[in-house]
Structure formats: structure tokens, C-alpha cells
C-alpha positions as CSV (number, residue, x, y, z in Angstrom):
1,M,0.0,0.0,0.0
2,P,1.5,3.4,-1.0
3,I,2.4,5.7,1.9
4,E,0.3,8.9,1.8
5,L,1.1,12.3,3.3
6,S,-1.3,14.2,5.5
7,E,-2.2,17.8,4.8
8,D,0.0,18.9,7.7
9,E,2.9,16.9,6.3
10,I,2.4,18.4,2.9
11,R,2.7,21.8,4.4
12,R,5.6,20.8,6.7
13,Y,7.6,19.4,3.8
14,S,6.5,21.8,1.1
15,R,10.0,23.1,0.3
16,H,11.1,19.5,-0.3
17,I,8.0,18.7,-2.4
18,L,8.8,21.7,-4.6
19,L,12.0,20.1,-5.6
20,R,11.6,18.2,-8.9
21,E,14.1,15.6,-7.6
22,V,12.0,15.0,-4.4
23,G,8.3,15.8,-4.9
24,G,5.5,14.0,-3.1
25,T,6.8,10.6,-4.1
26,G,10.3,11.2,-2.7
27,Q,8.8,12.6,0.5
28,A,6.8,9.4,0.9
29,K,10.0,7.4,0.5
30,L,11.6,9.4,3.3
31,K,8.5,8.8,5.5
32,A,9.0,5.0,4.9
33,A,12.7,5.2,5.6
34,R,14.4,3.8,8.8
35,V,17.8,5.2,9.9
36,L,20.0,4.0,12.9
37,L,22.4,6.6,14.4
38,I,25.4,5.2,16.3
39,G,26.2,8.0,18.8
40,A,24.3,11.1,19.8
41,G,27.3,13.4,20.0
42,G,28.7,16.1,17.8
43,L,27.9,14.2,14.6
44,G,24.7,12.5,15.8
45,S,23.2,15.7,17.1
46,P,22.8,17.6,13.8
47,L,22.2,14.3,12.0
48,A,19.2,13.5,14.3
49,L,17.8,17.0,14.0
50,Y,18.0,17.2,10.2
51,L,16.8,13.7,9.6
52,A,13.8,14.4,11.8
53,A,13.2,17.7,10.1
54,A,13.4,16.1,6.7
55,G,10.7,13.6,7.6
56,I,12.7,10.3,8.0
57,G,9.9,8.1,9.3
58,T,11.8,6.1,11.9
59,I,15.1,7.1,13.6
60,G,16.9,5.0,16.1
61,I,19.6,6.6,18.3
62,V,22.1,4.3,20.1
63,D,24.2,5.9,22.9
64,D,25.0,4.7,26.4
65,D,26.4,7.9,27.7
66,R,24.9,10.9,29.6
67,V,25.0,14.6,28.7
68,E,27.9,16.4,30.3
69,L,28.8,20.1,30.3
70,C,31.8,19.5,28.0
71,N,29.5,18.1,25.3
72,L,27.5,21.3,24.8
73,Q,30.3,23.0,22.9
74,R,29.4,20.9,19.8
75,Q,26.5,18.5,20.6
76,V,23.6,20.8,19.7
77,A,20.8,18.3,20.3
78,H,21.4,18.7,24.1
79,D,21.1,21.7,26.4
80,T,22.1,22.8,29.8
81,A,18.8,21.8,31.3
82,R,19.4,18.2,30.3
83,L,22.8,17.7,31.9
84,G,22.9,14.1,33.3
85,M,20.1,12.9,31.0
86,P,20.9,9.8,28.8
87,K,22.1,11.2,25.5
88,A,19.9,8.9,23.4
89,R,16.8,10.2,25.3
90,S,18.0,13.8,25.1
91,A,18.6,13.6,21.3
92,A,15.3,11.8,20.8
93,Q,13.5,14.5,22.7
94,A,15.1,17.3,20.6
95,A,14.3,15.4,17.4
96,R,10.6,14.9,18.4
97,A,10.3,18.6,19.3
98,I,11.3,19.5,15.7
99,N,9.0,17.0,14.1
100,P,6.4,15.0,16.1
101,E,5.3,13.3,12.9
102,V,8.4,11.0,13.0
103,T,9.1,8.0,15.3
104,V,12.3,8.3,17.3
105,H,13.6,5.3,19.3
106,A,16.0,6.2,22.1
107,L,18.2,3.1,22.5
108,Q,20.2,3.7,25.7
109,A,22.6,0.7,25.2
110,R,26.2,-0.2,24.7
111,L,26.8,-1.6,21.2
112,T,28.2,-5.1,21.4
113,A,29.0,-8.0,19.2
114,E,25.9,-9.6,20.8
115,N,23.4,-6.9,19.9
116,A,24.9,-5.1,16.9
117,A,23.3,-7.4,14.2
118,S,19.8,-7.3,15.7
119,L,19.9,-3.5,16.1
120,I,21.1,-2.9,12.6
121,A,18.6,-5.4,11.1
122,G,15.7,-3.1,11.9
123,Y,17.0,-0.2,9.8
124,D,17.8,0.6,6.2
125,I,20.8,2.8,6.6
126,V,23.2,3.1,9.5
127,C,25.1,6.3,10.4
128,D,28.3,6.0,12.4
129,G,29.3,9.0,14.6
130,S,31.3,7.1,17.2
131,D,34.6,8.2,18.6
132,N,36.6,5.0,18.9
133,F,37.9,2.3,16.5
134,P,36.4,-0.7,18.3
135,T,32.9,0.7,17.7
136,R,33.7,1.8,14.1
137,F,34.9,-1.7,13.1
138,L,32.1,-3.4,14.9
139,V,29.5,-1.3,13.0
140,A,31.3,-1.6,9.7
141,D,31.5,-5.4,10.0
142,A,27.8,-5.7,11.1
143,C,26.7,-3.5,8.2
144,V,28.5,-5.7,5.6
145,L,27.3,-8.9,7.1
146,G,23.7,-7.5,7.4
147,R,23.8,-6.0,3.9
148,R,23.1,-2.5,5.2
149,T,24.4,0.8,3.8
150,L,26.8,2.6,6.2
151,I,27.4,6.3,6.1
152,S,30.4,7.0,8.2
153,A,31.8,10.4,9.4
154,A,34.8,11.3,11.6
155,V,36.1,14.5,12.9
156,L,39.4,15.5,14.7
157,R,40.5,19.0,15.5
158,F,39.8,21.0,12.3
159,E,39.3,18.1,9.8
160,G,36.4,15.9,8.8
161,Q,36.0,12.8,6.7
162,L,32.9,11.3,5.2
163,A,32.2,8.1,3.1
164,T,29.4,5.8,2.2
165,F,30.0,2.1,2.2
166,K,27.6,-0.3,0.5
167,P,29.4,-3.3,-1.1
168,H,26.1,-5.2,-1.2
169,A,24.8,-2.8,-3.8
170,G,27.6,-3.0,-6.4
171,D,31.3,-3.1,-6.9
172,F,31.9,-0.7,-4.0
173,P,34.5,-0.9,-1.2
174,C,33.7,-1.5,2.4
175,Y,35.2,0.2,5.5
176,R,37.9,-2.5,5.8
177,C,39.0,-1.8,2.2
178,L,40.0,1.6,3.5
179,Y,41.1,0.6,6.9
180,P,42.0,-3.1,7.1
181,E,42.7,-3.1,10.8
182,A,42.3,-0.7,13.7
183,P,45.4,1.2,14.6
184,P,47.2,0.3,17.8
185,P,45.6,1.8,21.0
186,G,46.8,5.3,21.6
187,E,48.1,5.9,18.1
188,V,45.2,8.0,16.9
189,P,43.9,10.4,19.6
190,T,40.2,10.9,20.2
191,C,38.6,14.3,20.3
192,S,38.7,14.2,24.1
193,E,42.4,13.9,23.9
194,A,43.2,16.2,20.9
195,G,40.3,18.5,20.8
196,V,37.8,19.4,18.1
197,L,36.3,22.7,16.8
198,G,32.6,22.3,17.6
199,A,31.3,23.7,14.3
200,V,33.3,21.2,12.3
201,T,31.2,18.4,13.8
202,G,28.1,20.3,12.8
203,V,29.2,20.6,9.2
204,M,30.1,16.9,8.9
205,G,26.9,15.7,10.6
206,T,24.9,17.8,8.2
207,L,26.8,16.4,5.3
208,Q,26.0,12.9,6.7
209,A,22.3,13.8,6.8
210,T,22.5,15.0,3.2
211,E,24.0,11.7,2.0
212,V,21.3,9.8,3.8
213,L,18.6,11.7,2.0
214,K,20.4,11.2,-1.4
215,E,20.6,7.5,-0.9
216,F,16.9,7.1,-0.1
217,L,15.8,9.5,-2.9
218,G,18.2,8.0,-5.4
219,I,19.4,11.4,-6.5
220,G,22.8,12.9,-7.2
221,E,26.1,11.0,-7.1
222,T,26.7,8.5,-4.3
223,L,29.7,8.9,-2.0
224,A,30.2,5.1,-2.3
225,G,33.7,4.5,-3.6
226,R,34.9,8.0,-2.5
227,L,36.2,9.6,0.7
228,L,35.3,13.3,1.2
229,V,37.9,15.2,3.3
230,W,37.4,18.7,4.6
231,D,40.1,20.9,6.0
232,A,38.3,23.6,7.8
233,L,41.3,25.8,8.4
234,A,42.1,25.9,4.7
235,A,38.4,26.0,3.7
236,R,39.1,23.2,1.3
237,F,37.3,20.0,0.3
238,R,39.0,17.2,-1.6
239,T,37.7,13.8,-2.7
240,V,39.8,10.6,-2.7
241,R,38.8,7.7,-4.9
242,L,38.5,4.4,-2.9
243,R,38.8,1.0,-4.6
244,K,37.5,-2.3,-3.5
245,D,40.2,-4.6,-2.2
246,P,39.8,-8.1,-3.7
247,L,41.7,-9.5,-0.7
248,C,39.5,-7.7,1.9
249,P,38.8,-10.1,4.7
250,L,35.2,-8.7,4.9
251,C,34.0,-8.1,1.4
252,G,36.7,-9.6,-0.8
253,A,36.5,-12.7,-3.0
254,H,37.4,-15.0,-0.2
255,P,36.3,-13.3,3.1
256,T,37.5,-14.6,6.4
257,I,35.1,-12.5,8.5
258,A,31.8,-14.3,8.6
259,D,30.4,-13.2,11.9
260,L,31.1,-10.7,14.8
261,R,32.7,-13.1,17.2
262,A,36.1,-11.4,16.8
263,H,34.6,-8.4,18.5
264,T,34.9,-9.9,22.0
265,T,35.2,-6.6,23.9
266,S,32.1,-4.5,24.4
267,A,32.6,-1.3,22.6
268,P,31.0,1.8,24.1
269,A,28.9,3.8,21.7
270,C,31.0,6.9,22.5
271,A,30.1,9.9,20.3
272,L,32.2,12.8,19.1
């Protein structure tokens, strides 16, 4: 049965519907869409707000942390009055305030090898905004094994990176084609160790949201097979071509990763 828009929804999304590339049909696709956010921090905050505003029908937000004062410099879905509140619940509250027409699930949980596959299975696209490599590799592996599109963003100091991974949809690389293994602990600092300019996370989270909408609407050029890098200090974007690794242990011709058992340590869903 086709999904219909109410009169209020038509008014709410009128600027989308005016776009020839979207229209009422495209807006109905967004209403039927389901997106899972890993992390409700600097990236997940603008992502949750823009996806809700755009009319993504179902949004899940996974985060096991609570709002702290040091988060508010960049995590714009939270505010001072919600200090101490679970981040997933705070971000869900902010998203619902923007658009009560959408369904937002606050999933206050630690992402683990035991629950990752079942969490991801209920959504069409997964957005990673975590701040540690154990979580990133767990999400990336679960998405390939579950045949889910992953839109991954990362930020450190004054630079951001963004890519779409969907090897199930064509001859595209996966996250492990780009990063075969996690770096040794301590080699790459987190934003809590090296710092981050708050507005940079806002830009990258908004770009993440844009790529989500493009994927559902089937418009524009996908970021699959490309890595977008932004140097905020130089005000410069560049795109790096990514190639599928035929020897990739996850998506190659003879994969050796068939499940998530290698992820034995529970990875916190820490967010930038």
C-alpha cells in the first residue's frame, strides 16, 4: 500500500516537495525510511535533527552515555537543562520537538557483538558517529554482514571525513577496504584527547544527513567509492577515490570474517 502524506505533512515538507528531484513521491520514500544513528554526540546531534526535520519516518539513536557540560560546545541536540540525562533520550526529545510526525527510538545501550546485528537489522541505513575504533569496526562489519548501507563520518581537531559504504549494492569498497585493521591503541587520539572545533562536527553531521537523503531518494552521485575530506582551516574540500580490495577479509572474493565473534570486547557507543 503506498504511503500517503497528510495535509499537515504536505505543508511541513512543502519546500522538499517543490524540488523536482523529491516531490511527493520522494517525501513518501523518506517517510517510509528507517535510519539508525550510532552516537548522539557532535555528529549524531545535527544528524538526528536534520533527519527528523526532513521527515525520515523512523530514527533509532544508540548511545549509552549521559549529557555532560563539556558536550555542549558541539553536541547541539542537548542543552544545559538536560545535563545528566541519557544522550539517546535527550537527542530523541530534541528530534521529536522539531517533528512530532516521526518516530524516534532512544536506545540507551552499549553496542556489542551480541546486539549489533539485531539492532542494525531493523533499519535501512546506519550512520556512524562514534569516537573509537572498536565501535567503528564493529559497526562496519555488522553492516556488511547484514547488507546495510553505512554512512560514516569522523572529525578530529579541524578536519572531517565522510564516506558511504555499500558493497552489497555493487562493486563498492567497504570500511575495511580503506582501513583493514584498527590502529594500535593510543596511536590516533580521540577528540577528548586532541580537541575538536565544535562547528566542524556540525558541518560533517549535516553532510552525513545529506548523503542519507540522497541514498533514499536515489538522486545525485553517491559517495560510495569515494572519501570526502574537509580541511576547515584551509576552507578546502577534496575527494579521494576508494577502490574495492579483492583481498579484503570482509567483502573480498574470499572473506575470512563471517560473523562478529572477533569483537569480543564490548565497545562503548561513544560519540564525538
